[in-house]
C-alpha positions in Angstrom: 0.2 -0.1 -0.2 1.2 3.4 -1.1 1.4 6.2 1.3 1.2 9.7 1.2 4.1 11.8 2.4 2.3 12.7 5.9 1.7 8.9 6.5 -1.9 8.4 5.4 -2.7 5.6 2.6 -3.1 7.5 -0.6 -5.9 6.5 -2.9 -5.4 3.3 -5.2 -4.8 4.9 -9.2 -8.2 5.0 -10.9 -7.8 2.4 -14.1 -7.5 4.3 -17.6 -8.9 3.0 -20.8 -7.6 4.1 -24.3 -11.4 2.8 -25.1 -14.6 2.5 -24.0 -15.2 -0.6 -21.8 -17.7 -2.7 -23.1 -20.9 -1.1 -20.8 -21.9 2.4 -19.6 -23.9 2.6 -16.7 -26.1 5.8 -16.9 -28.9 7.3 -14.9 -31.0 9.9 -16.0 -33.0 12.5 -13.5 -36.1 14.1 -14.4 -38.7 16.2 -12.9 -42.2 14.4 -13.9 -43.1 14.0 -17.5 -43.0 17.4 -18.7 -41.9 18.5 -22.2 -38.1 19.1 -21.2 -38.0 15.2 -19.3 -39.4 13.7 -22.5 -37.2 16.1 -24.6 -34.0 14.9 -22.4 -35.2 11.2 -22.2 -35.4 11.4 -26.7 -32.0 13.3 -27.0 -29.9 11.1 -24.8 -31.9 7.1 -26.3 -31.1 8.9 -29.7 -27.5 9.5 -28.8 -26.6 6.5 -26.8 -28.2 4.2 -29.8 -26.1 6.0 -32.3 -22.9 6.1 -30.1 -22.6 3.3 -27.8 -25.3 0.8 -29.3 -26.1 -2.8 -27.1 -23.5 -1.5 -24.6 -25.9 0.9 -22.3 -27.7 0.5 -19.5 -29.9 3.7 -18.9 -32.3 4.4 -15.9 -35.0 7.0 -16.3 -35.7 8.3 -12.3 -38.5 10.7 -11.8 -37.1 13.1 -8.9 -41.0 13.2 -7.7 -41.4 9.7 -7.6 -37.6 8.5 -5.8 -36.6 11.3 -3.8 -34.3 9.6 -1.6 -32.6 8.5 -4.4 -32.6 12.2 -5.7 -31.2 13.2 -2.5 -28.6 10.3 -2.1 -27.4 11.5 -5.8 -27.2 15.2 -4.6 -29.4 16.0 -8.0 -30.5 19.8 -7.6 -31.6 20.3 -11.0 -33.2 18.0 -13.3 -32.7 16.9 -15.9 -29.7 15.3 -14.8 -27.8 12.4 -16.1 -25.1 10.8 -14.6 -22.2 8.5 -16.2 -21.9 5.7 -13.2 -20.0 3.6 -15.2 -17.1 3.4 -17.0 -15.1 5.9 -14.5 -14.8 8.7 -13.8 -18.1 9.8 -13.2 -19.8 12.3 -15.0 -22.8 14.4 -14.6 -24.4 16.2 -17.4 -27.1 19.0 -16.4 -29.8 20.2 -19.5 -32.1 18.3 -22.0 -29.3 16.4 -23.8 -29.6 18.6 -27.2 -26.3 19.8 -27.4 -24.8 16.2 -28.8 -21.4 17.2 -28.8 -21.1 18.3 -25.1 -23.0 14.8 -24.3 -20.5 12.8 -25.9 -17.7 15.0 -24.1 -19.2 14.4 -21.1 -19.7 10.2 -21.9 -15.9 10.6 -22.8 -16.6 9.4 -25.8 -15.1 12.5 -27.8 -12.2 14.7 -26.4 -12.5 18.6 -26.0 -10.6 20.9 -28.8 
């Protein structure tokens, strides 16, 4: 086990991948079935089918129906997409209409 200079254990390094691993685990938090929520769901499904076909699990969570989970994930705005896996975890807020930003957030494209 590595230790820091102050004697406390150092965190293990996170794995790095040169390509996306097999499966993406995503959670989309929405506030009811509003037009904005419906648009976010449609947009993220379209993006996932185009770029992650058969390699993703998407869970849609209504913040009103699952407030404990919303609180546990510290959701303060909806829609919010959380990429749980692969690491690092990421959060994207909005209706997912900016495909380029969503792809960067999912680590499927790099910023220029």
